[in-house]
C-alpha positions as CSV (number, residue, x, y, z in Angstrom):
1,M,28.5,10.3,89.3
2,S,31.4,10.8,86.6
3,L,34.0,8.0,86.0
4,S,37.1,9.8,85.0
5,N,39.2,8.3,82.3
6,S,42.4,10.4,83.4
7,Y,45.9,8.8,84.0
8,V,48.8,10.0,86.1
9,H,52.1,9.9,84.4
10,L,55.0,9.7,86.6
11,A,58.6,10.1,85.5
12,A,61.0,7.6,86.9
13,P,63.7,7.1,87.8
14,P,64.1,8.3,91.0
15,F,60.9,6.1,91.7
16,P,58.1,7.6,93.5
17,Y,58.7,6.8,97.3
18,F,56.3,5.6,100.1
19,L,55.5,7.7,103.1
20,E,53.1,6.0,105.1
21,C,49.9,3.8,105.1
22,G,47.0,2.7,107.2
23,R,43.6,1.0,107.1
24,A,40.4,2.8,107.7
25,V,36.8,1.4,108.5
26,Y,33.7,3.4,107.8
27,Q,30.4,2.6,109.4
28,P,27.0,3.7,107.5
29,G,27.0,7.5,107.7
30,D,30.7,8.1,108.2
31,Q,32.6,10.0,105.4
32,H,36.2,10.9,104.1
33,P,37.5,14.3,105.2
34,N,37.4,17.2,103.0
35,R,41.0,18.5,102.6
36,N,42.7,20.8,100.3
37,G,46.4,20.5,98.8
38,M,47.8,17.6,101.1
39,G,51.1,17.9,99.4
40,V,51.4,14.1,99.1
41,F,49.6,11.5,96.6
42,D,47.0,9.4,98.5
43,L,46.2,6.1,96.8
44,I,43.2,4.7,98.1
45,M,42.1,0.8,97.7
46,V,38.9,-0.1,98.8
47,E,38.6,-3.6,100.0
48,Q,34.9,-3.5,101.4
49,G,31.9,-1.6,100.7
50,C,31.9,1.8,98.8
51,L,33.6,5.4,99.2
52,F,32.2,8.5,97.5
53,I,34.7,11.0,97.0
54,G,35.3,14.1,95.0
55,E,38.2,15.8,93.5
56,E,37.7,19.5,92.2
57,N,34.8,18.7,89.4
58,N,35.2,15.1,89.5
59,K,33.1,12.7,91.5
60,W,33.5,8.8,92.1
61,E,31.7,5.8,93.4
62,V,34.8,3.7,94.6
63,P,33.3,0.0,95.2
64,A,35.7,-2.8,96.7
65,G,38.4,-3.9,94.2
66,H,38.9,-0.5,93.0
67,A,41.4,2.1,93.6
68,L,41.4,6.1,93.3
69,L,44.6,8.2,93.4
70,L,43.9,11.8,94.8
71,L,46.5,14.1,93.7
72,P,48.5,16.3,96.0
73,D,47.4,19.7,94.7
74,R,43.7,19.5,94.5
75,Y,40.8,19.7,96.8
76,H,39.5,16.3,98.2
77,Y,35.9,16.2,99.7
78,A,33.2,13.6,100.7
79,V,30.4,13.5,98.0
80,K,28.1,11.8,100.4
81,P,28.4,9.5,103.6
82,C,29.0,5.7,103.0
83,E,26.0,3.7,102.9
84,E,27.5,0.5,104.2
85,T,30.5,-0.6,106.0
86,T,33.5,0.2,104.0
87,R,37.4,-0.8,104.5
88,F,40.1,0.8,102.4
89,L,43.8,1.0,102.6
90,W,45.3,4.2,102.1
91,I,49.0,4.8,100.9
92,H,50.7,8.3,100.9
93,F,53.4,8.7,98.7
94,H,55.6,11.7,96.9
95,T,57.8,11.9,94.1
96,V,60.7,14.3,93.2
97,G,60.3,13.9,89.4
98,D,58.0,15.2,87.1
99,W,54.1,14.1,87.0
100,V,51.1,14.9,85.1
101,Q,47.4,14.4,84.8
102,A,46.0,13.7,81.5
103,E,43.2,11.7,79.4
104,G,43.7,9.6,76.3
105,D,47.0,8.6,74.8
106,P,50.0,8.4,77.2
107,V,52.1,11.7,78.1
108,Y,55.8,11.6,78.0
109,I,57.8,13.7,80.6
110,S,60.6,16.0,78.7
111,R,63.4,13.3,78.4
112,E,65.8,16.4,78.1
113,D,64.9,17.9,81.1
114,H,64.8,14.8,83.2
115,F,68.3,13.8,81.9
116,R,69.7,17.0,83.0
117,Q,68.2,16.7,86.5
118,F,68.7,13.1,87.0
119,L,71.5,11.8,84.4
120,T,69.1,9.4,83.0
121,H,66.3,9.2,80.4
122,P,62.6,8.7,82.1
123,Y,60.6,5.6,82.4
124,T,56.9,7.1,82.4
125,I,54.8,5.2,85.1
126,R,51.2,5.3,83.7
127,V,48.4,4.6,86.6
128,P,44.9,5.1,86.0
129,Q,43.3,7.8,88.4
130,F,40.4,5.5,89.1
131,G,39.8,1.8,88.0
132,P,39.9,-1.6,89.1
133,L,43.1,-3.1,90.7
134,P,44.7,-5.8,88.8
135,E,45.2,-7.8,92.2
136,S,43.7,-7.4,95.5
137,P,46.5,-6.2,97.9
138,E,44.4,-8.0,100.4
139,R,44.4,-11.5,98.9
140,S,48.1,-10.8,97.9
141,G,48.9,-10.4,101.4
142,Q,50.4,-7.1,100.6
143,A,48.2,-4.9,102.4
144,E,48.7,-6.9,105.6
145,L,52.6,-6.6,105.2
146,L,52.7,-3.0,104.8
147,L,50.7,-2.5,107.9
148,Q,52.6,-4.9,110.0
149,L,55.7,-3.0,108.7
150,S,54.6,0.3,109.8
151,T,54.8,-0.7,113.6
152,G,58.1,-2.4,113.3
153,R,61.5,-1.1,113.2
154,R,62.0,1.6,110.7
155,S,65.5,0.3,109.5
156,S,64.3,-2.9,108.1
157,A,60.9,-1.6,107.4
158,V,61.6,1.0,105.0
159,W,63.2,-1.0,102.4
160,Q,60.5,-3.6,102.5
161,Q,57.8,-0.9,102.5
162,Q,59.1,0.6,99.4
163,R,59.7,-2.6,97.7
164,I,56.0,-3.6,98.3
165,F,54.7,-0.1,97.2
166,E,56.7,-0.2,93.9
167,E,55.2,-3.8,93.3
168,M,51.7,-2.2,93.5
169,L,52.7,0.5,91.1
170,R,54.4,-1.8,88.7
171,M,51.3,-3.9,88.4
172,M,49.0,-0.9,88.0
173,D,51.3,0.4,85.3
174,L,51.6,-2.9,83.3
175,A,47.8,-3.6,83.6
176,Q,47.7,-0.3,81.3
177,H,50.0,-1.9,78.7
178,D,48.1,-5.2,78.7
179,A,44.5,-3.2,78.2
180,G,43.8,-3.1,74.6
181,R,47.4,-2.4,73.4
182,S,49.2,-5.4,73.6
183,H,50.0,-5.6,69.7
184,T,51.5,-2.0,69.9
185,V,53.4,-2.8,73.0
186,E,54.7,-5.8,71.5
187,I,56.0,-4.1,68.2
188,A,57.4,-1.3,70.2
189,E,59.4,-3.7,72.5
190,K,60.7,-5.6,69.8
191,T,61.7,-2.6,67.8
192,E,63.5,-1.5,71.2
193,A,65.4,-4.5,71.5
194,Y,66.6,-4.6,67.9
195,I,68.1,-1.4,68.4
196,R,69.8,-2.1,71.8
197,N,71.2,-5.3,70.1
198,H,72.3,-3.7,66.9
199,Y,73.1,0.0,67.8
200,A,76.8,-0.2,66.7
201,E,75.8,-1.2,63.2
202,P,74.4,0.9,60.5
203,V,70.7,1.2,61.4
204,T,68.4,2.8,58.9
205,N,64.6,3.1,58.4
206,A,64.8,0.5,55.6
207,S,66.8,-1.9,57.7
208,L,64.5,-1.7,60.9
209,S,61.6,-2.4,58.6
210,E,63.3,-5.5,56.6
211,A,64.4,-6.9,60.0
212,L,61.0,-6.7,61.8
213,H,58.8,-7.0,58.7
214,F,56.9,-3.9,59.3
215,H,56.6,-0.6,57.5
216,Y,58.9,2.0,59.3
217,N,55.9,4.3,59.7
218,Y,53.9,1.6,61.7
219,L,57.2,0.8,63.8
220,A,57.5,4.7,64.4
221,R,53.9,5.0,65.7
222,C,54.0,2.0,68.0
223,M,57.4,3.5,69.6
224,K,55.9,7.0,69.6
225,R,52.8,5.4,71.7
226,V,54.8,3.4,74.0
227,Y,58.1,5.3,74.5
228,G,57.2,8.7,73.3
229,L,60.3,8.4,70.6
230,T,60.5,7.4,67.1
231,P,63.2,4.4,66.3
232,M,65.5,6.8,65.1
233,E,65.5,9.1,68.4
234,Y,65.6,6.0,70.5
235,L,68.7,4.9,68.5
236,T,70.5,8.5,69.0
237,D,69.7,8.5,72.9
238,Y,70.9,4.8,73.4
239,R,74.0,5.5,71.3
240,L,74.8,8.2,73.2
241,E,74.1,6.6,76.6
242,Q,76.5,3.8,75.4
243,A,79.1,6.4,74.4
244,K,79.2,8.1,77.9
245,L,79.9,4.7,79.5
246,L,82.9,4.1,77.2
247,L,84.3,7.7,77.9
248,L,83.9,7.1,81.8
249,K,84.8,3.5,81.7
250,T,87.5,3.2,79.0
251,E,90.7,5.1,77.9
252,I,90.0,4.7,74.0
253,S,90.0,7.3,71.8
254,I,87.0,9.6,71.1
255,A,87.3,8.0,67.4
256,E,87.2,4.6,68.7
257,V,84.3,5.7,71.1
258,A,82.3,7.0,67.9
259,E,82.9,3.8,66.0
260,R,81.9,1.5,68.6
261,T,78.7,3.2,68.9
262,G,77.7,3.2,65.5
263,Y,79.2,6.6,64.2
264,E,81.0,6.6,61.0
265,S,82.2,10.1,61.4
266,T,84.0,11.4,64.5
267,P,82.9,15.1,64.0
268,Y,79.3,14.2,63.4
269,F,79.4,12.1,66.6
270,S,81.0,14.8,68.5
271,R,78.3,17.4,67.4
272,R,75.7,15.1,68.4
273,F,77.2,14.3,71.8
274,T,77.9,18.2,72.5
275,H,74.2,19.0,71.3
276,K,72.8,16.5,73.7
277,T,75.1,16.9,76.7
278,G,76.0,20.5,76.5
279,V,79.9,19.4,76.4
280,S,82.1,17.6,73.8
281,P,82.9,14.1,74.5
282,L,86.7,15.1,75.5
283,R,85.4,17.5,78.0
284,F,82.9,15.0,79.4
285,R,85.5,12.6,80.0
286,K,88.0,15.2,81.6
287,R,85.0,16.2,83.8
288,Y,85.2,12.8,85.6
289,S,88.7,12.1,85.4
290,R,91.6,12.8,88.0
291,E,95.2,13.6,87.1
292,L,97.5,11.6,89.3
């Protein structure tokens, strides 16, 4: 049976949200039901035994300690019945953000489209469609707590279930950062931290290279692989994010906003801001202000 090396890339925020969960126990001869276009993600975490499941042209043997993420718009079917007692936890979830399935290098959702829809730049959650779990939900107690909460009061359960579900996604996402890419991630994160701490100062390819002791091309490759942006693209986005905060939360002039966010030229700042947001800095401020 084939083992897919594909990953599901989910743009957040807003984060994928928990819908429902349950535990199923199959005896030898039982099999997973065939379903088409469920409309929700189905995360299956096998605790005991082995499931034999297909999705379109892919087929998997999912043993204990492994997870399989079935996609909402595909045909799922049983490849064959279980050969032994098989127990698994299933979680249905949904997302209103964009998502994509792909193999190989990370795929990044359009930052511009995401910002226009959700007013923030996306973080891409990268989850393997099939693979070992970084931690057993059963051993950690997460599985039992999720199931217990499903029988309790909705008013308290909804917050805890979402928190536990997001923690599961977080562990699966972070495991991908640690798997064979640790040095790349470390360099990208150091570059990001430097930009955030020095965005109000002149930052150039040469100054980044000198500060971080790596050639700029290598820094750019690391940033592109981890964040989907070059350092200069990240710098532009971060400066404009800080400019928006200053426009909303202060009454300082546009020229001072430009200066505080690292722009030596106010007209250039205005052009960049307008290109990115679709409105000038002054119109952006007026949009959210109220005359008394």
